[in-house]
C-alpha positions in Angstrom: 0.0 0.0 0.0 2.8 2.4 0.8 4.4 1.7 -2.6 1.0 2.3 -4.3 0.4 5.6 -2.3 3.7 6.8 -3.1 3.2 6.3 -6.9 0.0 8.0 -6.6 1.1 10.8 -4.5 -1.4 10.0 -1.5 -0.1 11.4 1.5 0.1 9.0 4.5 1.4 8.8 8.0 1.6 5.3 9.6 2.9 4.6 13.1 3.7 1.2 14.2 3.6 0.7 17.9 6.6 -1.2 19.4 7.4 -1.3 23.0 6.2 2.1 23.9 2.4 2.2 23.9 0.7 4.6 21.7 -2.6 4.5 23.2 -2.8 8.2 24.2 -2.1 9.1 20.6 -4.6 6.6 19.3 -7.3 8.1 21.6 -6.9 11.5 19.8 -8.4 9.7 16.6 -11.1 7.3 15.6 -10.8 3.9 16.9 -11.0 1.3 14.1 -9.5 -1.9 15.5 -9.3 -3.3 12.0 -7.1 -5.9 10.4 -4.2 -4.2 8.7 -5.1 -4.6 4.8 -3.8 -2.9 1.7 -7.2 -1.6 0.6 -8.1 -0.4 4.0 -4.9 1.8 4.1 -5.5 3.1 0.8 -9.3 4.1 1.7 -8.1 5.8 4.8 -5.7 8.0 3.3 -7.6 8.7 0.0 -8.1 12.4 0.0 -11.8 12.6 0.2 -12.1 10.4 3.3 -12.7 12.2 6.6 -10.1 9.9 8.2 -7.3 11.0 5.8 -5.9 13.7 7.8 -3.6 12.6 10.8 -1.9 9.4 11.5 -2.9 5.7 11.6 -1.5 3.7 14.4 -0.9 0.1 14.0 -0.7 -2.3 16.8 -0.1 -6.1 16.6 -1.3 -6.0 12.9 -4.3 -4.2 13.5 -5.2 -0.6 12.5 -5.9 0.7 16.1 -7.1 4.2 15.2 -7.0 6.6 12.4 -7.1 10.4 12.1 -4.6 10.7 15.2 -2.8 13.5 16.2 0.9 13.1 16.8 3.6 15.4 18.6 5.3 17.6 16.3 9.3 17.9 16.5 10.5 21.2 18.1 13.9 20.9 16.1 14.7 24.1 14.4 17.4 22.9 12.2 15.4 20.7 9.8 14.5 21.3 6.2 12.0 24.0 6.1 10.2 22.3 3.1 9.2 19.4 5.4 5.4 19.4 6.0 3.5 18.5 9.2 3.5 14.7 8.4 7.2 14.6 8.4 7.4 16.8 11.4 4.9 14.8 13.2 6.8 11.4 12.4 9.9 13.0 13.7 8.2 14.3 16.9 6.8 10.8 17.5 10.3 9.1 16.9 11.8 11.5 19.2 9.3 10.7 22.0 8.6 6.9 21.6 10.3 3.8 20.0 7.5 3.8 17.3 8.4 2.8 13.6 6.8 5.7 11.4 6.2 5.5 7.7 5.6 8.8 5.9 4.4 9.2 2.2 4.8 12.7 0.8 1.6 13.8 -1.0 3.7 16.5 -3.0 6.8 14.3 -4.1 5.5 10.7 -3.5 8.9 10.2 -1.4 8.6 7.7 1.5 10.3 8.5 4.7 10.8 6.7 8.1 10.9 8.2 11.5 12.8 5.7 13.9 15.2 6.2 16.8 14.7 9.9 16.9 15.7 10.2 13.3 14.0 11.0 10.0 15.2 9.0 6.9 13.9 10.4 3.5 13.7 9.0 -0.1 13.5 5.3 1.3 13.2 2.6 -1.5 10.7 -0.1 -1.4 13.5 -2.6 -0.6 14.8 -0.4 2.3 11.5 0.0 3.6 10.9 -3.7 4.0 14.3 -4.0 5.5 13.6 -1.4 8.1 10.3 -2.8 8.7 11.6 -6.3 9.4 14.3 -5.1 11.6 12.0 -2.4 13.4 9.2 -4.8 14.2 11.4 -7.7 15.0 11.0 -10.3 12.1 13.9 -12.0 10.6 14.1 -12.9 7.1 12.9 -16.4 8.0 10.1 -15.2 10.1 8.9 -12.5 7.7 5.9 -13.2 5.5 5.1 -10.9 2.6 2.3 -8.5 3.9 0.6 -6.1 1.5 1.7 -2.8 2.9 
């Protein structure tokens, strides 16, 4: 889904919960508790959908909530061209151990927030490797998931 949203310039912000709970952020949005699926992610982030603004929070392969508000980084030394999605991904990465995926609506670029950093222009292969590392799956354990 991330690759398709990137290709179609559909902006997205997806936070994967790790050991730090994201319940307080999930409660700022609309609780869904729905199975993580390709079509559901595309539907949520489609521009005319009322849930498309804000972040999706994923917990244990479930979309816990959509339209969530995340903290915005307070750093002043970042690219001024970065929008709210990227600033929110970095803010959450600074405050939690979550793994965050951002798709830029303007450029289609995929970025990740993790370990207090924002990595921009991530390829599909890099994204899969980062996801496997961040979510604890080894190559043998990893099963293809349509993200």
